[in-house]
Structures are given as structure tokens and as C-alpha cells.
N, C-alpha and C positions, 0 to 999 in steps of 0.2 A: 639387578635393578635396585636402585636405592629408593627407599620410601621417603616421602616428604615428612620432615619433622614438624609436628604440630606445636604451635607455641603453648607454653604453660599458661593457663588462665586461672583466675580465682573469682570467687563470688565478691560482689561489692562490699559485703560486711567484712570479709577478710581484708580486702584492700583498705577499707576505712580504718580498721584496727591498726594495720601496718603504718598508715599515714597519721594516726593519732587524732582522728576526727570522728565526730558523731555522725553516723550514717544518715540519720533522718534529716540532718541539716545540709547534706550534700545535694547538688543539682539532680533533678529527676533522671537525666541521661546517665549519670554515674550510678544511681541506685538501680536502674533497670537493666543495665548491661552486664557484661563480664569484663574483667580487667586482666590484660596480659601482663606478664612479667616486665616486658619492655615498656608498656604504658605506665606501670607502677614506677619503674625507674625514672621515666620521663617526668612524672608528677613529683617525685622526690627531688630530682635534680633541678627542675625548672618549674616550680609550682605556679599554676594559674592564679589569677586574682582571687577567685572564690576559695581556693585552698589556703592562700595566705591569710585571707580575712577570717576563715574559720579557725585557723591556728591562733590568730591574734585575739579574736573576740569571742569565739565559741558560737554556739554552745559546745561544751567539751564533754567527751565520754567520761564515764566514772573513773577510769584509771588515770586520766589526765587531771581530773578534779582532785583526786586523792593525792597525786604527786604535788600539785600546786599548793595544796593545803598542808603537805608534810605529814600525811597520815596514810593508813592502809585502806584498801577498798572495803575490808571488813569493818573498819572504823566508820566509814561512810554509812554502811548498812546499819551499824549499831546506833548511829545518831539519827537515823531516819531519812537520810538524804538518798533518795533513790532516782531522782531525775538528773539529767545533765544540767550543768550550770554554765553561765556565761562568765567571761573574765571579770566583768563588773560585779557579778554576784559573788564570785570567789574573793575578790578584793574587799567587798563589803563584809564578808564573813571574817576575813583576816583582821580587818579593822575592829570589828565588833568583839572578836575573840571570845565567843561563848564558852561556857564551862566545858561542854562536851568536846569542843575543839582542843582546848588546853589539855584535857584528860587524854584524848587520842594522840596528841603530839607527844605527850609524856610516855604513853604506852609504846609508841613507835620508836622513840629514842631508846627505851629499855630493850626493845627487840633488837635494834641495831647494835647496841652495846654488847648484848649477850652473843649475837652472831659473831662479832669481832673477837670476843673472848674465846669462843669455841674455835675460831679459825686460828688464833694465836696458839692455843693449846695443842692443836694438831700439828703445828710447826710449819 
């Protein structure tokens, strides 16, 4: 007798991270349920309007904020940015280009340069 294969599911927080969105900004039904692998694939392949809007306007989770600013998550923490930010807020920060952002971008550039040097050294 064959057993029924149960679909692989994940918590909403895990699914939100994989989708690159801030969990607290997702619809209640997304936050309260579980997400199957098939549902996640469907959301990635054909995102509903709420998901497209979140990806476009935010609020964005810290890893997305850091990437859009060109700095590390640690750099966000050092600068005191602990909340999610909208695309508008991120663009305003880029335009303002405060000293901490310039410093963190320089640090990130050095980290990338060193990682590349080490990679080339290993051959």
C-alpha cells in the first residue's frame, strides 16, 4: 500500500523571506496560514497584485533595504536603521546620502574587493 505524500509546507515568515517581502505588510490570510511549496512557486511565477505592490513600494525587509542601499545588514544596524523602509524612504536616503551611508558603502566595497582578491588568490 502506498502512503499519501503530504505537501511540504512552511511558516509564513519563511515564505515571506523567500519572496523578499516584509511579513507584517502581507495580507492577514498569508500571515495566518501555512504556505505549501506549490503555493510559493505559484506566488513567485505569477505574483498577485498585493505581492507586486509590496515588492515595488515596500515596506521592505532589512535584507532588501540593505541591498537597495548597497550596504550590509550589519551596516544598517550600525547606522541605527532597525525598521523596514519603503521604496520612497530608501530613495530619499540615497538622495540625501548621509555620512553613515557613504561610510557603509565604502566598507561594503572594501569587503567585496577583499573577497574578490581572496577568490583570485585561491585560483
